[in-house]
C-alpha positions in Angstrom: -1.0 191.2 164.6 -3.3 188.9 166.5 -6.9 190.0 167.3 -8.8 189.8 170.5 -11.9 187.6 170.5 -15.1 188.7 172.1 -17.4 185.7 173.1 -21.1 186.4 173.8 -24.5 184.7 173.9 -26.6 187.2 172.1 -28.4 188.6 175.1 -28.9 192.3 175.7 -26.1 192.5 178.2 -23.8 190.8 175.7 -24.8 193.0 172.7 -24.3 196.2 174.8 -20.9 195.0 175.9 -20.0 194.1 172.3 -20.8 197.7 171.2 -18.6 199.1 174.0 -15.7 196.8 173.2 -15.9 197.7 169.5 -15.8 201.4 170.4 -12.8 200.8 172.6 -10.6 198.7 170.5 -12.1 198.9 167.0 -13.9 196.2 165.0 -10.8 195.6 162.9 -8.9 194.4 166.0 -11.7 192.0 167.1 -13.1 188.6 166.3 -16.7 188.4 167.5 -18.2 185.1 168.3 -21.9 184.6 169.3 -21.6 181.1 170.8 -25.4 180.6 170.6 -25.1 180.9 166.8 -21.8 179.2 166.4 -21.9 176.4 169.1 -18.9 174.6 167.7 -16.8 177.4 169.1 -17.8 176.7 172.7 -14.8 174.3 173.3 -12.5 177.0 171.9 -13.9 179.5 174.4 -13.6 177.0 177.3 -10.0 176.2 176.3 -9.2 179.9 176.3 -10.5 180.1 179.9 -13.9 181.7 179.3 -16.1 180.9 182.3 -19.0 183.3 181.5 -20.1 185.5 178.7 -19.7 188.2 177.7 -15.9 187.8 177.8 -13.0 189.2 175.9 -9.9 187.1 175.2 -7.0 189.5 174.5 -4.5 188.9 171.8 -2.1 187.8 174.7 -4.6 185.2 175.8 -5.8 187.0 179.0 -9.5 186.5 179.6 -11.5 189.5 180.7 -15.0 188.6 182.0 -17.4 191.5 181.5 -20.6 192.2 183.4 -21.6 188.6 184.1 -24.4 187.6 181.7 -24.4 183.8 181.7 -22.1 181.0 182.8 -20.8 178.7 180.2 -22.7 175.9 181.9 -25.9 177.9 181.2 -25.0 178.5 177.6 -24.1 174.9 177.0 -27.4 173.8 178.5 
C-alpha cells in the first residue's frame, strides 16, 4: 500500500499540522518531509503539485494544502 506524503517547512504551523495529520492517518501510513532539512525533495513536491506548505499528498496523488504557512517560492528562497 502506498503512503501519503506530508511536506512541511518546519514552522510552528507546519509542526502543528504534522501532529494532527499523524493523529488522523497514523505515522505508519505517512512519509514526512521537512523540505527545509531535505531541500533535494523540493522538485518532488513541486512535481506532485504542492504550491504551499504544509501540504499532504495522498496515496492517490491528490494534494491537500493545509492552513497556508508558506508558498513554495518562499521556501525555495
